[in-house]
N, C-alpha and C positions, 0 to 999 in steps of 0.2 A: 671526407673520406668515406667510402662505402663500408669500411671496417667499423664495426660498432661494438662498444663495450656496454651491452644492454644493462648489465647489473649496475654499472657505475651510473648510467643514465637514470635508472630507477632510483638509486640511492640519492642522487642529486635532486631529482624532481621531488622526492618526498621531503627533502630538507629545505627546499626553497621557501622563503617566508611568504606563501601565497596570501595569507591573511593580511599582510602588509602591502603587498604589491598588486593584488588582484588575482584574477583568474589565470591559471596556467593554460597554455595552448600548445599542442604539438602539431607540427605540419610536416609535410613531405611531398614527394612528387605524385602527380596524377598518372603519368605515363613514363615510359622509358625502362631501361634495363633494371633499375634499382627500385622501381615503384612498389612492387609486391613486398620486397624485404623491408622497405621503409614503413609501409603500412603495418607490418608485423611488429616492428620495433616501436612505433608510435602507440600501437594498441597495448603492448606490454608496459611501456613507460606510463601510460595514462590510466592503466587499470588500478582501481582503488583510490584514485585522487579526485579532488575537485578540479576537473580539467575538461576542456573541450578538445577532443581529438579531431582536428580538421584535415588530417593527412589524406590527400587524394581528393578532397572536396573543395578546398578554397581555390578560387581563381587567382591569377597573378595580381589583379587589381585588389582583391580582398586581402591578399597576403601583404601587399605594400601598405594598405591602410592599417592592418593589425600591427605591423612593425612600427609604423609612424606613431601610433598611439600607445605603444608598449612602454611600461615602466622599466623593463629590463628585457634584453634579448640574450639568451645563451644559445649559441649555435656553433656549427662547424664552419670551415671555410667554404662558404656557399653564397648564393644570392642574398640570403637573409642578412648575412654580415655586411654586404655592400649596401643594401637598402638601409640598414640601421646606421651605417656610417653616413649616408647621405642626409639623414635626418638627425644626426648626432644623438641617437638613442643610446642610453647606457647599455654596453654590450660586453659579454665575455665570449671571445672567439676561441674555440677549442681547436688546436692544431695537433693532429696526431701524425699521420704519415706525410703530410705536407709541411711547408715551412713559410712563415710570413716574410722571410728574407727574400723571397722571389717577388715581393711586391703585392701579394694577394691579401695582406692583412687589413685591419681597419684603416680607413683613409680619412685623415683630418678629423678624427673623432677623439677629442680629449677625454671623453667618457667611456672609452673602450680599453679593455685589457686583454692580453693574450695569455691563454693557459696552454702550456706545452711542456714536454720533457725535452730539455736541451742537452747537448753534448753527446748525442747518439751518433755513432759512426755511420749508421744505416739511414739516417734521416736527412733529407727526405729520400724515401726509397725510389721515387720517381717524381718528375715535375709536378704531377697532379695526384700523387699517392698511388695506391694499388688496390686491387680488389682482394688480394690476399697478401699476407706478410711474407716477403721474400726470405726472411731469416727464420720464419716460423715462431718467433718469440712474441710478436705483437707488443713489444715493450713500450712503444710510443703511446699505446693506449693503456696498458695495464699499470704503468708506473705513474700515470696522471690521476691523482686522487680526486674524488668528488669534493673532499675537504678543501683542496686548493681552488677548485672551480667555485665553490661556495664562498670562500673568503674573497675572491676577486669579485663575485657578484655583489657581496655586501659592500665592498669598497666603492663600487660605481653606482649602487642603487640610490635612488633619491631619499 
């Protein structure tokens, strides 16, 4: 989802056990409509961390190798989720405006968990989410705590 809860991303990133799992990496698009905003989000999330911000610099091939070798992937419903599923990498897939019920969730990955707020009348707001919240509440993001994502990350981490 293009909607980002940057504060939650930062809180989660700072709480992930990087010393246990290894180096944290942020990635995002090189080109396209959301590339500039993704670079800003990744820069904000990685500021002050032991982290390589590869947003806009990693090739598709490099991203696949990074995901394949990762101890843990925390991502939204994106290509990273599907690559992690292909390699059965421990994954926490964060679904905000979209829904895994459409079949876009982790595929055949027993080491994947879904983090989402359920029971919202407005979710999904569109088949592939939306650039802005049609209700103006952003409740699907704001009600999903970093503590929940972190608990799921610890559950699937090696």
